[in-house]
C-alpha positions in Angstrom: -1.5 23.3 -32.4 -1.5 27.0 -32.0 2.1 28.4 -30.9 1.0 30.6 -28.1 -0.9 27.7 -26.7 1.9 25.4 -27.0 4.3 27.8 -25.4 2.1 28.6 -22.5 1.5 24.7 -21.6 5.3 24.2 -22.4 6.2 26.8 -20.1 4.0 25.6 -17.1 5.2 22.1 -17.6 8.9 23.0 -17.3 7.8 25.2 -14.1 6.2 22.2 -12.5 9.1 19.8 -13.8 6.5 17.4 -14.9 7.9 16.4 -18.3 11.6 15.3 -18.1 14.0 13.9 -20.9 13.4 10.3 -21.4 9.8 10.2 -20.1 7.5 7.4 -21.8 4.3 9.3 -21.6 0.9 7.6 -21.9 -1.8 10.3 -23.1 -5.2 9.6 -22.0 -7.4 10.5 -24.8 -11.1 10.5 -24.5 -11.9 12.3 -27.9 -13.1 15.6 -26.1 -11.3 18.9 -26.8 -8.8 18.9 -23.8 -7.5 15.5 -24.6 -7.1 16.1 -28.2 -5.0 19.4 -27.5 -3.0 17.6 -24.7 -2.3 14.8 -27.5 -1.3 17.6 -30.1 0.9 19.2 -27.5 3.1 15.8 -26.8 3.1 15.0 -30.2 4.6 18.4 -30.9 6.8 18.2 -27.7 8.3 14.8 -28.9 9.7 16.4 -31.9 11.9 18.8 -29.7 12.3 16.7 -26.5 13.6 13.2 -25.7 10.3 11.7 -24.9 8.0 9.0 -26.3 4.1 9.2 -26.7 1.6 6.4 -26.3 -2.2 6.8 -26.4 -5.0 5.0 -24.1 -8.8 5.2 -24.5 -10.9 3.9 -21.5 -14.4 2.8 -22.4 -16.6 3.0 -19.4 -19.5 1.4 -21.2 -21.9 4.0 -19.8 -22.9 5.9 -22.9 -23.8 4.7 -26.8 -21.4 7.5 -28.1 -18.5 5.9 -26.3 -18.0 3.3 -29.2 -17.6 6.0 -31.6 -15.3 7.8 -29.6 -13.1 4.7 -29.2 -12.8 4.6 -33.0 -12.2 8.2 -33.2 -9.4 8.0 -30.6 -7.8 5.0 -32.4 -7.9 6.7 -35.8 -6.2 10.0 -34.3 -3.6 7.7 -32.9 -3.1 5.7 -36.2 -2.9 9.0 -38.2 -0.1 10.2 -36.1 1.8 7.0 -36.0 1.3 6.6 -32.1 0.9 3.3 -30.3 -2.7 2.7 -29.1 -4.2 1.1 -26.1 -7.7 0.6 -24.7 -9.6 -0.9 -21.8 -13.1 -1.9 -21.1 -14.2 -1.2 -17.4 -18.0 -1.5 -15.6 -19.7 0.6 -13.5 -21.7 -1.1 -11.0 -24.8 0.4 -9.3 -26.6 3.8 -10.2 -24.9 5.6 -7.2 -21.4 7.2 -6.8 -20.7 6.8 -10.8 -18.5 9.5 -10.7 -16.1 8.3 -8.1 -16.5 4.8 -9.2 -15.4 5.6 -12.6 -12.5 8.0 -11.6 -11.1 5.1 -9.5 -11.4 2.4 -12.3 -10.3 4.7 -15.0 -7.0 5.5 -13.4 -6.7 1.7 -12.3 -7.1 0.8 -16.2 -4.7 3.6 -17.0 -2.2 2.2 -14.7 -2.4 -0.9 -16.1 -1.9 0.0 -19.7 1.0 2.3 -18.4 2.7 -0.6 -16.8 2.3 -2.9 -19.7 3.4 -0.1 -22.1 6.7 0.6 -20.1 5.4 4.2 -19.4 6.3 6.3 -16.2 4.0 9.3 -17.0 0.3 9.2 -17.4 -1.0 12.7 -19.1 -4.5 13.9 -18.3 -6.3 16.9 -19.6 -7.4 18.8 -16.5 -7.7 22.6 -17.3 -7.8 25.5 -15.4 -11.7 25.3 -15.2 -11.4 21.9 -14.0 -9.1 23.3 -11.1 -11.4 26.3 -10.3 -14.6 23.7 -10.3 -12.6 21.4 -8.2 -11.6 24.1 -5.6 -15.2 25.2 -5.2 -16.6 21.9 -4.8 -14.1 21.0 -2.0 -14.8 24.4 -0.4 -18.6 23.5 -0.4 -17.9 20.4 1.0 -15.8 21.8 3.7 -12.1 20.6 2.8 -9.0 21.9 4.7 -6.0 23.3 3.3 -5.0 20.0 1.7 -8.2 20.0 -0.2 -7.9 23.7 -1.6 -4.8 22.7 -3.4 -7.2 21.6 -5.8 -5.9 19.3 -8.6 -2.2 18.8 -8.4 0.2 19.0 -11.7 1.9 15.9 -10.7 0.5 13.0 -8.3 1.7 9.7 -7.3 -1.8 7.7 -7.0 -0.1 4.1 -7.3 2.0 1.8 -5.3 4.5 1.7 -8.1 6.1 5.1 -7.3 7.7 5.3 -10.8 4.6 5.8 -12.6 2.7 9.3 -12.0 -0.2 11.4 -13.4 0.6 14.7 -14.9 -1.6 17.5 -15.8 0.2 20.0 -18.3 -3.3 21.7 -19.4 -4.0 23.3 -15.8 -2.5 26.5 -17.1 -5.4 26.8 -19.8 -8.7 27.9 -19.7 -11.6 25.8 -21.6 -12.2 28.8 -24.1 -8.7 28.9 -25.0 -8.7 25.0 -25.7 -11.7 25.5 -28.1 -10.5 28.6 -29.9 -7.4 27.1 -30.4 -8.8 23.6 -31.8 -11.1 26.0 -33.9 -8.3 27.9 -35.4 -6.4 24.7 -36.1 -9.1 22.9 -37.6 -8.7 20.3 -35.3 -11.8 18.0 -34.9 -12.8 16.4 -31.4 -15.8 14.9 -29.9 -18.4 16.0 -27.3 -19.6 14.1 -24.2 -23.1 15.0 -23.6 -22.8 13.7 -20.1 -20.8 16.7 -18.8 -23.9 18.8 -19.5 -26.0 16.7 -17.1 -27.1 18.1 -13.9 -27.0 15.0 -12.2 -23.5 15.5 -11.1 -22.4 18.0 -8.7 -19.4 19.2 -10.8 -21.8 20.0 -13.8 -24.1 21.7 -11.5 -21.0 23.8 -10.4 -20.2 24.7 -13.7 -23.4 25.6 -14.9 -24.7 27.4 -11.8 -22.1 28.2 -9.3 -19.3 29.6 -11.4 -21.5 31.6 -13.7 -22.9 33.7 -10.5 -19.4 34.1 -9.4 -18.0 35.3 -12.7 -20.6 38.2 -12.2 -18.9 39.4 -9.4 -15.5 38.7 -10.8 -15.1 38.0 -14.5 -11.6 36.6 -13.6 -12.6 34.4 -10.8 -11.5 31.0 -12.5 -7.9 32.6 -12.8 -8.1 33.7 -9.2 -9.0 30.6 -7.7 -6.5 28.5 -9.8 -3.7 30.9 -8.5 -4.8 30.5 -5.2 -4.6 26.9 -5.6 -1.1 26.9 -6.7 0.0 28.9 -3.8 -1.5 26.7 -1.3 0.0 23.8 -3.4 3.3 25.5 -2.7 2.9 26.5 1.3 1.2 23.0 1.8 4.2 21.2 0.1 6.5 23.2 2.6 4.3 22.4 5.6 4.2 18.9 4.7 7.8 18.5 4.4 8.4 20.0 7.9 5.7 17.8 9.3 7.5 14.5 7.9 10.4 15.8 9.6 8.5 16.3 12.8 7.0 12.6 12.5 10.6 11.0 12.0 11.7 13.0 15.1 9.1 11.6 17.3 9.2 7.8 16.0 11.7 5.3 16.8 13.9 3.7 14.4 11.6 0.9 13.6 8.8 3.3 13.3 6.8 1.3 15.7 6.6 3.8 18.9 5.7 7.3 19.2 7.0 9.8 21.5 3.9 11.1 23.0 5.8 14.0 25.2 7.6 15.2 21.9 4.3 15.1 20.0 2.6 17.1 22.5 5.1 20.0 22.1 4.4 20.5 18.8 2.6 23.4 17.3 -1.2 22.7 16.9 -0.9 23.1 13.1 1.9 20.6 13.1 0.3 18.4 15.4 -2.8 18.0 12.9 -0.4 17.5 9.9 1.6 14.7 12.0 -1.7 12.7 13.0 -2.7 12.9 9.1 0.7 11.5 8.2 0.3 8.9 10.9 -3.1 7.9 9.4 -1.8 7.6 6.3 1.1 5.2 7.3 -1.3 3.0 9.1 -4.2 3.1 6.2 -2.0 3.5 3.3 -4.4 6.2 1.8 -3.9 9.8 1.3 -7.7 10.6 2.0 -7.8 13.0 4.9 -10.8 12.6 7.0 -11.2 15.6 9.6 -12.9 13.4 12.1 -10.3 10.8 12.2 -7.3 13.2 12.2 -9.2 14.8 15.2 -9.7 11.5 17.0 -6.0 10.5 16.5 -5.0 14.1 17.8 -7.3 13.7 20.9 -5.9 10.1 21.5 -2.2 11.4 21.4 -3.0 14.0 23.8 -4.7 12.5 26.5 -3.3 10.6 29.5 0.4 10.6 31.0 1.8 7.9 28.7 5.4 9.0 27.5 5.3 6.5 24.4 2.5 4.9 22.3 2.6 2.0 20.0 1.5 2.5 16.3 -0.6 -0.7 16.8 -2.5 1.1 19.5 -3.1 4.1 17.6 -3.9 2.0 14.4 -6.7 0.2 16.5 -8.2 3.5 17.5 -8.2 5.0 14.0 -9.6 2.0 12.4 -12.5 2.0 14.8 -11.3 -1.1 16.6 -10.9 0.6 19.9 -12.3 3.5 21.6 
């Protein structure tokens, strides 16, 4: 791995505190340039830091080339004496393929990580992926939480001891390709990334090239903005969590509505989102559902409200 790329990724991982002494890391490798570079980064880091590395490949059964990719990744792991794991997943239907594949892929990786005793799952999202994600969410009308883009570390699973980490968010795609070329490191190409059937691919091939004409550094600017938003949102969320605890009773069953109404409108929105998260168990933030919860908490002269009543409202069981 090129020295400058290694130092850049290592510095990012240290700044975000996403790799720690004693970590057991499952590296998700598809065979593409990003994940291959990610593996080489962790192979070198494991020689300097007290961490262990394992490799996982998830077969989506969507492309004939995936069989060859599986063999490629397995041999790559064997050459570097790294334990190798794989899972087969099946994608149903012809719609929502991207989202369905993402959910099932992470579930498969979680299963492998749990079996292999790993506490981190490393995936190869890059600065380009970050820019594409932010633009895609902006087009769809995301709020501040959505404009954070891809987080360097995120916990997607009930087991809070296993997290997803993304050390390559500091690198542009062209840096990765140049580094692999200079290091004579081989990789595979997923042709589905060129398909115009997926929104992300169209943003990559149509929207971002247009934006680059106005600002050649737009991808770095978007990524920088997303990291600033991540920091700001983390501070706001912490304040909202404190506000939430102050308006709930000790059992967490009743809401002090009068105290909620005294909050700033931004804090009201964040607290409503946290309440919904507790009720649904999902981190997904729906603007309409948050608005519905805020309106319900703000109407009438009640002093207290049972969580069960709010749950009925946000789940659509009560108007």
